[in-house]
C-alpha positions in Angstrom: -30.8 -24.0 -39.9 -30.2 -21.5 -42.2 -27.8 -18.4 -41.3 -28.9 -15.0 -42.9 -27.3 -11.8 -42.7 -29.5 -9.5 -40.4 -28.4 -6.3 -42.4 -27.4 -6.0 -46.0 -23.8 -5.1 -46.7 -23.6 -1.8 -48.3 -20.8 -0.3 -50.2 -19.2 3.0 -48.9 -17.1 5.4 -50.5 -13.7 5.6 -49.3 -12.7 9.3 -47.4 -9.3 9.3 -48.8 -9.3 7.8 -52.7 -13.0 8.2 -52.9 -13.2 4.9 -54.4 -16.2 2.7 -53.2 -15.8 -0.4 -51.3 -17.6 -2.9 -49.1 -16.5 -2.7 -45.4 -15.9 -5.4 -43.2 -18.9 -6.5 -41.8 -17.8 -6.7 -38.0 -16.9 -3.0 -38.4 -19.2 -1.7 -40.7 -20.6 1.5 -39.4 -16.9 2.5 -38.0 -15.2 1.7 -41.4 -14.6 5.2 -43.6 -11.1 4.2 -45.5 -10.6 1.5 -48.0 -7.5 -1.5 -47.6 -5.3 0.4 -49.9 -2.2 1.3 -48.3 -2.2 4.8 -48.7 -6.1 5.1 -47.6 -5.0 3.0 -44.4 -2.2 5.7 -43.5 -4.4 8.3 -44.1 -7.2 6.7 -41.8 -4.4 6.4 -39.1 -3.4 9.8 -39.3 -7.1 11.0 -39.0 -7.1 8.7 -35.9 -4.0 10.3 -34.4 -5.5 13.9 -35.2 -8.9 12.8 -33.3 -6.9 11.6 -30.6 -4.6 15.0 -30.0 -7.5 17.4 -30.7 -9.0 15.9 -27.1 -8.1 18.2 -24.3 -7.1 15.5 -22.0 -4.6 14.1 -24.7 -3.0 17.5 -25.7 0.0 17.3 -23.2 0.1 13.1 -23.1 3.6 13.3 -24.8 5.2 16.4 -22.9 6.4 17.6 -19.3 8.9 16.2 -17.2 6.6 13.3 -15.6 6.1 12.2 -19.0 10.0 12.3 -20.0 10.8 10.2 -16.9 7.7 7.9 -17.4 9.4 7.1 -20.8 12.9 6.9 -19.5 11.8 4.3 -17.0 10.1 2.2 -19.6 13.1 2.6 -21.9 15.3 1.2 -19.2 13.3 -1.9 -18.7 12.7 -2.8 -22.4 16.3 -1.8 -23.5 16.5 -2.0 -27.5 12.9 -2.3 -27.9 12.5 -0.2 -30.8 16.0 -0.1 -32.5 16.2 -2.4 -35.6 19.2 -5.0 -35.5 22.0 -3.4 -37.1 22.8 -4.0 -40.6 25.8 -5.4 -41.9 28.1 -3.5 -43.6 27.9 -6.2 -46.6 26.3 -3.5 -49.0 28.9 -0.9 -48.7 32.0 -0.8 -50.8 35.4 -1.9 -49.6 37.4 1.3 -49.5 41.1 1.1 -49.0 42.6 3.0 -46.2 43.9 6.2 -47.4 46.4 8.2 -45.9 46.1 11.9 -45.1 48.4 14.7 -45.0 48.2 16.4 -41.5 49.1 19.8 -43.0 46.4 19.4 -46.0 43.6 22.0 -45.3 40.6 19.5 -46.3 37.6 18.7 -44.6 38.4 14.9 -44.8 41.3 15.2 -42.4 40.3 13.1 -39.5 39.7 15.1 -36.4 39.0 14.2 -33.1 34.6 13.6 -32.8 32.7 15.7 -31.0 31.8 14.9 -27.5 28.5 16.3 -27.4 25.9 17.1 -29.6 26.5 21.0 -29.4 30.4 20.3 -30.4 29.0 19.2 -34.1 28.6 22.1 -36.5 25.5 20.1 -38.5 24.0 19.5 -34.9 23.1 23.5 -34.6 21.2 23.0 -37.7 17.4 22.3 -36.9 17.0 20.5 -40.1 19.6 17.9 -39.4 18.3 17.6 -35.7 14.9 17.0 -37.1 16.4 14.7 -39.6 18.0 12.4 -37.0 14.7 12.7 -35.0 12.9 11.3 -37.8 15.4 8.3 -38.4 15.8 7.1 -34.9 12.3 7.9 -33.8 13.2 9.8 -30.7 13.6 13.4 -29.7 15.7 13.0 -26.6 18.7 14.9 -27.1 21.2 11.9 -25.7 19.6 9.7 -28.4 20.2 12.4 -31.0 23.9 12.5 -30.1 24.7 9.0 -30.1 23.2 8.8 -33.3 25.3 11.9 -34.7 28.5 10.2 -33.4 27.7 6.9 -35.1 27.0 8.9 -38.6 30.4 10.8 -38.2 32.0 7.6 -37.6 30.4 5.6 -40.6 30.7 8.7 -42.8 34.8 8.6 -41.9 34.7 4.9 -42.5 33.0 5.4 -45.9 35.8 7.9 -47.0 38.4 5.8 -46.1 39.1 8.3 -42.8 41.2 7.1 -40.0 39.4 6.8 -36.7 40.6 9.2 -34.2 41.6 6.1 -31.8 44.4 5.2 -34.4 47.4 6.0 -34.5 49.2 7.2 -37.8 52.8 6.4 -38.8 54.6 9.6 -39.7 56.5 7.8 -42.5 53.4 6.1 -44.8 56.0 3.8 -46.3 57.5 1.9 -43.1 
């Protein structure tokens, strides 16, 4: 018994890079993008646009009921999307620097903000958007937690003393 192909495979032009490619035989009628990473990314973006353009899907991620659905799912799956914490081996070791409390510098340690609104950069929509992109979350509580972590990390890199630690009045003792 000979296996023959019922239909001949034809080349197709990629909608992204416009180069010709052979589509996968199992998906020949529906594959419009080649397998290059940029083209696959364009294919996914087009697919998401098509999905969001349907009337039933427009408000899928909006509203109080959707917020509750996401919060309940996250409670049931803690740490699902978070990457493992990277070790600080790649950062340089910085010696602890003593600061002068009378000095008018932005590097003088201050208490960490308690809420997102207390952080001066958090009022800037670009900063909030950047944190949202990095974390993949638009929930204010996640953005606030990340802001606090960024402040702590920045202070550690600059060698500033954490607010929880007390400084000696005389650095020579």
